[in-house]
The first five atom37 places (N, CA, C, CB, O) and aatype in JSON, in Angstrom:
{
  "aatype": [12, 0, 11, 5, 19, 8, 5, 14, 1, 6, 3, 0, 6, 13, 3, 13, 9, 10, 7, 12, 15, 7, 19, 14, 19, 10, 0, 18, 13, 9, 7, 16, 17, 14, 11, 0, 9, 6, 14, 4, 1, 0, 12, 3, 10, 19, 19, 7, 7, 19, 0, 3, 6, 18, 0, 7, 1, 10, 16, 19, 19, 1, 16, 3, 12, 16, 1, 4, 14, 0, 0, 16, 11, 1, 18, 7, 9, 16, 7, 0, 14, 15, 4, 19, 10, 9, 6, 3, 7, 6, 0, 19, 0, 5, 15, 0, 7, 14, 12, 16, 16, 0, 6, 19, 1, 6, 10, 10, 3, 0, 8, 10, 7, 11, 15, 16],
  "atom_mask": [
    [1, 1, 1, 1, 1],
    [1, 1, 1, 1, 1],
    [1, 1, 1, 1, 1],
    [1, 1, 1, 1, 1],
    [1, 1, 1, 1, 1],
    [1, 1, 1, 1, 1],
    [1, 1, 1, 1, 1],
    [1, 1, 1, 1, 1],
    [1, 1, 1, 1, 1],
    [1, 1, 1, 1, 1],
    [1, 1, 1, 1, 1],
    [1, 1, 1, 1, 1],
    [1, 1, 1, 1, 1],
    [1, 1, 1, 1, 1],
    [1, 1, 1, 1, 1],
    [1, 1, 1, 1, 1],
    [1, 1, 1, 1, 1],
    [1, 1, 1, 1, 1],
    [1, 1, 1, 0, 1],
    [1, 1, 1, 1, 1],
    [1, 1, 1, 1, 1],
    [1, 1, 1, 0, 1],
    [1, 1, 1, 1, 1],
    [1, 1, 1, 1, 1],
    [1, 1, 1, 1, 1],
    [1, 1, 1, 1, 1],
    [1, 1, 1, 1, 1],
    [1, 1, 1, 1, 1],
    [1, 1, 1, 1, 1],
    [1, 1, 1, 1, 1],
    [1, 1, 1, 0, 1],
    [1, 1, 1, 1, 1],
    [1, 1, 1, 1, 1],
    [1, 1, 1, 1, 1],
    [1, 1, 1, 1, 1],
    [1, 1, 1, 1, 1],
    [1, 1, 1, 1, 1],
    [1, 1, 1, 1, 1],
    [1, 1, 1, 1, 1],
    [1, 1, 1, 1, 1],
    [1, 1, 1, 1, 1],
    [1, 1, 1, 1, 1],
    [1, 1, 1, 1, 1],
    [1, 1, 1, 1, 1],
    [1, 1, 1, 1, 1],
    [1, 1, 1, 1, 1],
    [1, 1, 1, 1, 1],
    [1, 1, 1, 0, 1],
    [1, 1, 1, 0, 1],
    [1, 1, 1, 1, 1],
    [1, 1, 1, 1, 1],
    [1, 1, 1, 1, 1],
    [1, 1, 1, 1, 1],
    [1, 1, 1, 1, 1],
    [1, 1, 1, 1, 1],
    [1, 1, 1, 0, 1],
    [1, 1, 1, 1, 1],
    [1, 1, 1, 1, 1],
    [1, 1, 1, 1, 1],
    [1, 1, 1, 1, 1],
    [1, 1, 1, 1, 1],
    [1, 1, 1, 1, 1],
    [1, 1, 1, 1, 1],
    [1, 1, 1, 1, 1],
    [1, 1, 1, 1, 1],
    [1, 1, 1, 1, 1],
    [1, 1, 1, 1, 1],
    [1, 1, 1, 1, 1],
    [1, 1, 1, 1, 1],
    [1, 1, 1, 1, 1],
    [1, 1, 1, 1, 1],
    [1, 1, 1, 1, 1],
    [1, 1, 1, 1, 1],
    [1, 1, 1, 1, 1],
    [1, 1, 1, 1, 1],
    [1, 1, 1, 0, 1],
    [1, 1, 1, 1, 1],
    [1, 1, 1, 1, 1],
    [1, 1, 1, 0, 1],
    [1, 1, 1, 1, 1],
    [1, 1, 1, 1, 1],
    [1, 1, 1, 1, 1],
    [1, 1, 1, 1, 1],
    [1, 1, 1, 1, 1],
    [1, 1, 1, 1, 1],
    [1, 1, 1, 1, 1],
    [1, 1, 1, 1, 1],
    [1, 1, 1, 1, 1],
    [1, 1, 1, 0, 1],
    [1, 1, 1, 1, 1],
    [1, 1, 1, 1, 1],
    [1, 1, 1, 1, 1],
    [1, 1, 1, 1, 1],
    [1, 1, 1, 1, 1],
    [1, 1, 1, 1, 1],
    [1, 1, 1, 1, 1],
    [1, 1, 1, 0, 1],
    [1, 1, 1, 1, 1],
    [1, 1, 1, 1, 1],
    [1, 1, 1, 1, 1],
    [1, 1, 1, 1, 1],
    [1, 1, 1, 1, 1],
    [1, 1, 1, 1, 1],
    [1, 1, 1, 1, 1],
    [1, 1, 1, 1, 1],
    [1, 1, 1, 1, 1],
    [1, 1, 1, 1, 1],
    [1, 1, 1, 1, 1],
    [1, 1, 1, 1, 1],
    [1, 1, 1, 1, 1],
    [1, 1, 1, 1, 1],
    [1, 1, 1, 1, 1],
    [1, 1, 1, 0, 1],
    [1, 1, 1, 1, 1],
    [1, 1, 1, 1, 1],
    [1, 1, 1, 1, 1]
  ],
  "atom_positions": [
    [[61.16, 20.57, 31.89], [60.57, 21.86, 31.59], [61.65, 22.75, 30.99], [59.95, 22.5, 32.88], [62.76, 22.85, 31.52]],
    [[61.32, 23.39, 29.9], [62.25, 24.3, 29.23], [62.58, 25.47, 30.14], [61.66, 24.8, 27.9], [61.72, 25.94, 30.89]],
    [[63.81, 25.95, 30.06], [64.19, 27.06, 30.93], [63.52, 28.37, 30.52], [65.7, 27.23, 30.91], [63.54, 29.33, 31.29]],
    [[62.92, 28.43, 29.32], [62.21, 29.62, 28.88], [60.79, 29.71, 29.45], [62.16, 29.66, 27.37], [60.09, 30.68, 29.19]],
    [[60.37, 28.71, 30.2], [59.01, 28.7, 30.75], [59.04, 29.25, 32.18], [58.42, 27.26, 30.73], [59.7, 28.7, 33.06]],
    [[58.31, 30.35, 32.38], [58.2, 30.96, 33.7], [57.11, 30.25, 34.49], [57.89, 32.48, 33.59], [56.13, 29.78, 33.92]],
    [[57.28, 30.18, 35.81], [56.31, 29.54, 36.67], [56.0, 30.44, 37.86], [56.82, 28.15, 37.14], [56.61, 30.3, 38.92]],
    [[55.06, 31.37, 37.69], [54.75, 32.3, 38.79], [54.15, 31.57, 39.98], [53.79, 33.38, 38.31], [53.4, 30.61, 39.83]],
    [[54.48, 32.05, 41.16], [53.98, 31.45, 42.4], [52.71, 32.13, 42.89], [55.05, 31.52, 43.47], [52.05, 31.62, 43.8]],
    [[52.37, 33.28, 42.3], [51.18, 34.02, 42.73], [50.78, 34.99, 41.63], [51.44, 34.78, 44.08], [51.53, 35.22, 40.67]],
    [[49.57, 35.56, 41.78], [49.05, 36.49, 40.76], [49.96, 37.69, 40.52], [47.68, 36.97, 41.18], [50.12, 38.11, 39.38]],
    [[50.54, 38.24, 41.57], [51.4, 39.41, 41.4], [52.6, 39.08, 40.51], [51.88, 39.93, 42.77], [53.01, 39.9, 39.69]],
    [[53.15, 37.91, 40.67], [54.28, 37.5, 39.83], [53.82, 37.27, 38.38], [54.94, 36.21, 40.4], [54.53, 37.62, 37.44]],
    [[52.65, 36.68, 38.2], [52.07, 36.5, 36.86], [51.95, 37.86, 36.18], [50.68, 35.8, 36.94], [52.38, 38.03, 35.04]],
    [[51.36, 38.83, 36.88], [51.17, 40.17, 36.31], [52.5, 40.84, 36.02], [50.36, 41.03, 37.26], [52.63, 41.54, 35.02]],
    [[53.49, 40.63, 36.87], [54.83, 41.2, 36.64], [55.43, 40.65, 35.34], [55.77, 40.89, 37.85], [55.97, 41.41, 34.54]],
    [[55.32, 39.34, 35.15], [55.85, 38.72, 33.93], [55.16, 39.29, 32.7], [55.68, 37.18, 33.98], [55.81, 39.61, 31.71]],
    [[53.84, 39.43, 32.76], [53.08, 40.01, 31.65], [53.56, 41.42, 31.35], [51.58, 40.01, 31.95], [53.76, 41.78, 30.19]],
    [[53.74, 42.21, 32.39], [54.14, 43.6, 32.22], [55.55, 43.77, 31.7], [0.0, 0.0, 0.0], [55.84, 44.75, 31.02]],
    [[56.43, 42.85, 32.01], [57.85, 42.98, 31.64], [58.19, 42.23, 30.35], [58.72, 42.46, 32.76], [59.31, 42.34, 29.85]],
    [[57.25, 41.49, 29.8], [57.56, 40.6, 28.69], [58.05, 41.32, 27.44], [56.35, 39.8, 28.36], [59.11, 40.97, 26.93]],
    [[57.31, 42.3, 26.95], [57.7, 42.98, 25.72], [57.34, 42.21, 24.46], [0.0, 0.0, 0.0], [57.46, 42.75, 23.36]],
    [[56.9, 40.97, 24.59], [56.44, 40.14, 23.48], [55.14, 39.47, 23.92], [57.54, 39.07, 23.06], [54.82, 39.49, 25.1]],
    [[54.4, 38.88, 22.99], [53.19, 38.17, 23.4], [53.51, 37.07, 24.41], [52.49, 37.56, 22.18], [54.63, 36.55, 24.46]],
    [[52.51, 36.73, 25.21], [52.67, 35.74, 26.27], [51.72, 34.58, 26.01], [52.41, 36.36, 27.68], [50.53, 34.78, 25.8]],
    [[52.25, 33.37, 26.02], [51.43, 32.17, 26.01], [51.33, 31.69, 27.45], [52.01, 31.06, 25.05], [52.28, 31.15, 28.0]],
    [[50.16, 31.9, 28.05], [49.93, 31.41, 29.41], [49.18, 30.1, 29.28], [49.14, 32.45, 30.28], [48.1, 30.03, 28.7]],
    [[49.77, 29.05, 29.84], [49.01, 27.81, 29.86], [48.75, 27.47, 31.32], [49.76, 26.65, 29.13], [49.64, 27.45, 32.16]],
    [[47.49, 27.2, 31.56], [46.98, 27.01, 32.91], [46.9, 25.53, 33.21], [45.62, 27.69, 33.09], [46.36, 24.75, 32.43]],
    [[47.44, 25.17, 34.38], [47.46, 23.77, 34.79], [46.66, 23.62, 36.08], [48.92, 23.26, 34.98], [46.47, 24.57, 36.83]],
    [[46.19, 22.4, 36.31], [45.48, 22.08, 37.53], [46.21, 20.98, 38.27], [0.0, 0.0, 0.0], [46.94, 20.19, 37.67]],
    [[46.01, 20.92, 39.57], [46.69, 19.92, 40.38], [45.73, 18.87, 40.94], [47.43, 20.59, 41.53], [46.12, 18.04, 41.77]],
    [[44.47, 18.9, 40.49], [43.53, 17.88, 40.93], [43.77, 16.62, 40.11], [42.05, 18.37, 40.81], [44.3, 16.7, 39.0]],
    [[43.38, 15.45, 40.63], [43.76, 14.17, 40.01], [43.47, 14.04, 38.51], [43.06, 13.08, 40.7], [44.34, 13.57, 37.78]],
    [[42.3, 14.44, 38.03], [41.99, 14.27, 36.6], [42.77, 15.22, 35.7], [40.51, 14.48, 36.37], [42.84, 15.0, 34.49]],
    [[43.35, 16.26, 36.26], [44.09, 17.24, 35.45], [45.58, 16.94, 35.36], [43.9, 18.63, 36.01], [46.25, 17.43, 34.45]],
    [[46.1, 16.16, 36.26], [47.56, 15.99, 36.36], [48.17, 15.42, 35.08], [47.89, 15.07, 37.52], [49.11, 16.01, 34.55]],
    [[47.67, 14.33, 34.56], [48.27, 13.71, 33.36], [48.15, 14.59, 32.12], [47.63, 12.37, 33.09], [49.15, 14.77, 31.42]],
    [[46.96, 15.16, 31.82], [46.9, 16.06, 30.65], [47.82, 17.27, 30.79], [45.46, 16.53, 30.44], [48.39, 17.74, 29.81]],
    [[47.97, 17.77, 32.01], [48.84, 18.93, 32.21], [50.31, 18.55, 32.05], [48.61, 19.53, 33.6], [51.1, 19.34, 31.53]],
    [[50.68, 17.37, 32.49], [52.06, 16.9, 32.28], [52.36, 16.77, 30.79], [52.3, 15.54, 32.98], [53.45, 17.11, 30.34]],
    [[51.39, 16.26, 30.03], [51.57, 16.16, 28.58], [51.75, 17.54, 27.97], [50.37, 15.43, 27.93], [52.58, 17.72, 27.07]],
    [[50.98, 18.52, 28.44], [51.12, 19.89, 27.93], [52.47, 20.49, 28.3], [49.99, 20.77, 28.48], [53.0, 21.3, 27.54]],
    [[53.02, 20.1, 29.45], [54.36, 20.58, 29.82], [55.36, 20.26, 28.71], [54.81, 19.95, 31.16], [56.18, 21.1, 28.33]],
    [[55.3, 19.04, 28.18], [56.23, 18.63, 27.13], [55.99, 19.41, 25.85], [56.1, 17.13, 26.86], [56.93, 19.88, 25.22]],
    [[54.72, 19.54, 25.47], [54.37, 20.27, 24.25], [54.81, 21.73, 24.36], [52.86, 20.19, 23.98], [55.5, 22.24, 23.48]],
    [[54.4, 22.39, 25.42], [54.68, 23.81, 25.56], [56.16, 24.08, 25.79], [53.86, 24.4, 26.71], [56.67, 25.11, 25.36]],
    [[56.85, 23.16, 26.47], [58.29, 23.32, 26.65], [59.02, 23.37, 25.31], [0.0, 0.0, 0.0], [59.92, 24.18, 25.12]],
    [[58.64, 22.49, 24.39], [59.24, 22.49, 23.06], [58.9, 23.75, 22.28], [0.0, 0.0, 0.0], [59.75, 24.31, 21.59]],
    [[57.66, 24.2, 22.4], [57.24, 25.42, 21.72], [57.98, 26.63, 22.29], [55.71, 25.62, 21.85], [58.35, 27.54, 21.54]],
    [[58.19, 26.65, 23.6], [58.92, 27.75, 24.23], [60.33, 27.87, 23.65], [59.0, 27.55, 25.77], [60.81, 28.97, 23.39]],
    [[60.98, 26.73, 23.45], [62.32, 26.74, 22.84], [62.26, 27.22, 21.4], [62.95, 25.34, 22.9], [63.09, 28.02, 20.97]],
    [[61.28, 26.73, 20.66], [61.14, 27.06, 19.24], [60.83, 28.55, 19.01], [60.04, 26.22, 18.62], [61.32, 29.13, 18.04]],
    [[60.03, 29.15, 19.88], [59.61, 30.53, 19.71], [60.37, 31.49, 20.63], [58.11, 30.64, 19.97], [59.94, 32.63, 20.83]],
    [[61.48, 31.06, 21.17], [62.27, 31.89, 22.07], [62.59, 33.23, 21.41], [63.57, 31.17, 22.48], [62.99, 33.29, 20.25]],
    [[62.4, 34.31, 22.17], [62.65, 35.65, 21.66], [61.42, 36.3, 21.03], [0.0, 0.0, 0.0], [61.35, 37.52, 20.93]],
    [[60.46, 35.49, 20.62], [59.22, 36.0, 20.01], [58.03, 35.82, 20.92], [58.96, 35.3, 18.68], [56.95, 36.35, 20.64]],
    [[58.22, 35.08, 22.02], [57.11, 34.68, 22.86], [57.62, 34.41, 24.26], [56.39, 33.45, 22.29], [58.69, 33.82, 24.44]],
    [[56.87, 34.83, 25.25], [57.14, 34.44, 26.63], [56.11, 33.38, 27.01], [57.07, 35.69, 27.61], [54.93, 33.53, 26.72]],
    [[56.56, 32.32, 27.65], [55.67, 31.24, 28.05], [55.58, 31.2, 29.57], [56.15, 29.88, 27.49], [56.59, 31.23, 30.26]],
    [[54.34, 31.12, 30.06], [54.1, 31.12, 31.5], [53.23, 29.92, 31.86], [53.42, 32.44, 31.94], [52.1, 29.8, 31.41]],
    [[53.78, 29.04, 32.68], [53.04, 27.88, 33.2], [52.34, 28.34, 34.47], [54.0, 26.64, 33.47], [52.99, 28.64, 35.47]],
    [[51.01, 28.4, 34.43], [50.24, 29.05, 35.48], [49.38, 28.05, 36.22], [49.38, 30.16, 34.89], [48.46, 27.46, 35.66]],
    [[49.68, 27.85, 37.49], [48.89, 26.97, 38.36], [47.61, 27.71, 38.73], [49.7, 26.54, 39.64], [47.66, 28.78, 39.34]],
    [[46.48, 27.14, 38.38], [45.19, 27.79, 38.62], [44.95, 28.08, 40.1], [44.07, 26.92, 38.09], [44.3, 29.07, 40.44]],
    [[45.46, 27.23, 40.98], [45.29, 27.42, 42.42], [46.14, 28.57, 42.94], [45.64, 26.14, 43.16], [45.7, 29.33, 43.81]],
    [[47.34, 28.7, 42.43], [48.25, 29.76, 42.89], [47.95, 31.12, 42.29], [49.67, 29.38, 42.57], [48.3, 32.15, 42.87]],
    [[47.31, 31.14, 41.13], [47.01, 32.39, 40.43], [45.51, 32.48, 40.13], [47.83, 32.49, 39.11], [45.11, 32.49, 38.96]],
    [[44.69, 32.55, 41.17], [43.23, 32.54, 40.94], [42.73, 33.79, 40.21], [42.51, 32.41, 42.25], [41.77, 33.69, 39.44]],
    [[43.33, 34.95, 40.43], [42.87, 36.17, 39.76], [43.14, 36.08, 38.25], [43.56, 37.41, 40.36], [42.28, 36.46, 37.45]],
    [[44.31, 35.59, 37.86], [44.63, 35.42, 36.45], [43.7, 34.38, 35.82], [46.11, 35.01, 36.26], [43.24, 34.55, 34.69]],
    [[43.45, 33.32, 36.55], [42.54, 32.28, 36.08], [41.16, 32.87, 35.8], [42.44, 31.14, 37.12], [40.56, 32.59, 34.76]],
    [[40.66, 33.66, 36.71], [39.35, 34.28, 36.55], [39.36, 35.32, 35.44], [38.9, 34.93, 37.86], [38.43, 35.37, 34.62]],
    [[40.39, 36.16, 35.4], [40.49, 37.23, 34.4], [40.38, 36.7, 32.98], [41.81, 37.97, 34.56], [39.74, 37.33, 32.13]],
    [[40.99, 35.54, 32.71], [40.98, 34.99, 31.36], [39.91, 33.91, 31.16], [42.34, 34.42, 31.04], [39.91, 33.22, 30.14]],
    [[39.01, 33.77, 32.12], [37.88, 32.88, 31.97], [38.23, 31.41, 31.91], [0.0, 0.0, 0.0], [37.55, 30.63, 31.24]],
    [[39.28, 31.02, 32.59], [39.72, 29.63, 32.57], [38.85, 28.81, 33.51], [41.23, 29.52, 32.97], [38.68, 29.16, 34.68]],
    [[38.29, 27.73, 32.99], [37.42, 26.87, 33.81], [37.92, 25.44, 33.92], [36.03, 26.86, 33.24], [37.39, 24.66, 34.71]],
    [[38.94, 25.09, 33.16], [39.48, 23.73, 33.21], [40.93, 23.72, 32.82], [0.0, 0.0, 0.0], [41.45, 24.67, 32.24]],
    [[41.58, 22.62, 33.14], [43.0, 22.5, 32.85], [43.25, 21.21, 32.07], [43.84, 22.52, 34.15], [42.61, 20.19, 32.31]],
    [[44.19, 21.27, 31.13], [44.97, 22.43, 30.73], [44.19, 23.36, 29.8], [46.26, 21.98, 30.06], [43.29, 22.93, 29.09]],
    [[44.57, 24.61, 29.82], [44.03, 25.63, 28.92], [45.16, 26.56, 28.52], [42.86, 26.42, 29.59], [46.08, 26.81, 29.31]],
    [[45.1, 27.07, 27.3], [46.12, 28.01, 26.8], [45.46, 29.33, 26.42], [46.87, 27.42, 25.59], [44.36, 29.35, 25.87]],
    [[46.15, 30.42, 26.73], [45.7, 31.75, 26.35], [46.89, 32.5, 25.77], [45.07, 32.51, 27.56], [47.95, 32.58, 26.4]],
    [[46.73, 33.04, 24.57], [47.75, 33.9, 23.99], [47.36, 35.33, 24.34], [47.88, 33.7, 22.43], [46.26, 35.78, 24.01]],
    [[48.27, 36.03, 25.01], [47.98, 37.36, 25.54], [48.9, 38.38, 24.88], [48.16, 37.39, 27.09], [50.12, 38.2, 24.83]],
    [[48.29, 39.45, 24.37], [49.04, 40.57, 23.82], [48.55, 41.84, 24.5], [48.88, 40.66, 22.26], [47.35, 42.11, 24.51]],
    [[49.47, 42.6, 25.07], [49.13, 43.84, 25.78], [48.06, 43.6, 26.83], [48.66, 44.9, 24.78], [47.16, 44.43, 27.01]],
    [[48.15, 42.48, 27.53], [47.22, 42.17, 28.62], [45.89, 41.59, 28.2], [0.0, 0.0, 0.0], [45.1, 41.18, 29.04]],
    [[45.63, 41.55, 26.89], [44.35, 41.06, 26.37], [44.51, 39.69, 25.72], [43.77, 42.06, 25.36], [45.49, 39.45, 25.01]],
    [[43.55, 38.81, 25.97], [43.55, 37.5, 25.33], [43.2, 37.67, 23.86], [42.55, 36.53, 26.02], [42.17, 38.26, 23.53]],
    [[44.05, 37.16, 22.96], [43.78, 37.22, 21.53], [43.45, 35.86, 20.95], [44.97, 37.81, 20.82], [42.93, 35.77, 19.83]],
    [[43.74, 34.8, 21.7], [43.4, 33.44, 21.29], [43.36, 32.58, 22.54], [44.43, 32.88, 20.25], [44.08, 32.82, 23.5]],
    [[42.5, 31.58, 22.5], [42.35, 30.74, 23.69], [41.93, 29.34, 23.25], [41.3, 31.34, 24.67], [41.22, 29.17, 22.27]],
    [[42.39, 28.33, 23.99], [42.04, 26.95, 23.72], [41.97, 26.19, 25.04], [43.05, 26.3, 22.76], [42.83, 26.34, 25.9]],
    [[40.93, 25.38, 25.18], [40.77, 24.57, 26.38], [41.05, 23.1, 26.03], [39.34, 24.73, 26.98], [40.7, 22.63, 24.95]],
    [[41.67, 22.41, 26.97], [41.97, 21.0, 26.78], [43.37, 20.77, 26.26], [0.0, 0.0, 0.0], [44.05, 21.71, 25.85]],
    [[43.8, 19.53, 26.28], [45.14, 19.19, 25.79], [45.29, 19.54, 24.31], [45.44, 17.7, 26.01], [44.34, 19.45, 23.54]],
    [[46.5, 19.94, 23.95], [46.8, 20.29, 22.56], [48.07, 19.58, 22.13], [46.95, 21.83, 22.39], [48.95, 19.3, 22.95]],
    [[48.16, 19.3, 20.84], [49.4, 18.77, 20.28], [50.34, 19.92, 19.96], [49.12, 17.91, 19.01], [49.92, 21.08, 19.98]],
    [[51.58, 19.61, 19.68], [52.53, 20.64, 19.29], [52.05, 21.37, 18.04], [53.92, 20.02, 19.04], [52.15, 22.59, 17.96]],
    [[51.52, 20.63, 17.08], [51.03, 21.24, 15.84], [49.87, 22.2, 16.13], [50.58, 20.16, 14.84], [49.79, 23.26, 15.51]],
    [[48.99, 21.85, 17.05], [47.86, 22.72, 17.39], [48.33, 24.0, 18.07], [46.88, 21.98, 18.28], [47.8, 25.08, 17.8]],
    [[49.32, 23.9, 18.95], [49.85, 25.09, 19.61], [50.54, 25.98, 18.58], [50.84, 24.7, 20.75], [50.36, 27.2, 18.58]],
    [[51.33, 25.38, 17.7], [51.98, 26.17, 16.63], [50.96, 26.87, 15.77], [52.87, 25.26, 15.76], [51.14, 28.04, 15.41]],
    [[49.87, 26.19, 15.42], [48.83, 26.78, 14.58], [48.2, 27.98, 15.28], [47.74, 25.73, 14.25], [47.99, 29.02, 14.66]],
    [[47.91, 27.85, 16.56], [47.35, 28.96, 17.33], [48.3, 30.14, 17.33], [47.04, 28.52, 18.78], [47.89, 31.29, 17.13]],
    [[49.58, 29.87, 17.57], [50.59, 30.94, 17.63], [50.81, 31.57, 16.26], [51.9, 30.39, 18.16], [50.84, 32.79, 16.15]],
    [[50.98, 30.74, 15.23], [51.27, 31.26, 13.91], [50.13, 32.1, 13.35], [51.57, 30.13, 12.96], [50.36, 33.02, 12.57]],
    [[48.9, 31.79, 13.75], [47.76, 32.58, 13.29], [47.83, 34.01, 13.82], [46.45, 31.92, 13.73], [47.26, 34.92, 13.22]],
    [[48.53, 34.2, 14.94], [48.61, 35.53, 15.56], [50.0, 36.15, 15.51], [48.17, 35.44, 16.98], [50.14, 37.38, 15.52]],
    [[51.02, 35.32, 15.45], [52.39, 35.85, 15.45], [53.02, 35.82, 14.06], [53.25, 35.05, 16.41], [54.06, 36.44, 13.85]],
    [[52.43, 35.12, 13.13], [53.04, 34.91, 11.83], [53.87, 33.64, 11.87], [0.0, 0.0, 0.0], [54.17, 33.13, 12.95]],
    [[54.23, 33.15, 10.74], [55.01, 31.9, 10.65], [56.37, 32.05, 11.29], [55.16, 31.47, 9.2], [57.03, 33.08, 11.15]],
    [[56.8, 30.99, 11.99], [58.15, 31.01, 12.6], [59.18, 30.77, 11.51], [58.29, 29.92, 13.72], [58.91, 30.13, 10.5]],
    [[60.33, 31.3, 11.75], [61.4, 31.13, 10.76], [62.54, 30.36, 11.33], [61.9, 32.46, 10.26], [63.53, 30.12, 10.65]]
  ]
}
């Protein structure tokens, strides 16, 4: 896991990270039930690389749906993995299911502009 990826232990910590970020936040929601474990592990690798690539322009938060139920509900997350791009507390883009690195970059670049 990239060191730029935050892992809140509860909703209050998730909200604190959002409030202190100063840049858009990519929250990716993971599940710990058996069918979610492998797709979420794959997303860890994808999002970890993206976190390194977009460092300084984006905060990345790996959010356990069980530990952060209020955040999960707030952003309408119903399955894992899911990604939400958040700006000023509002979801501006969302995707459910596993994503490739190219798909995550496309989602981000559509809202953040091309990376340099």
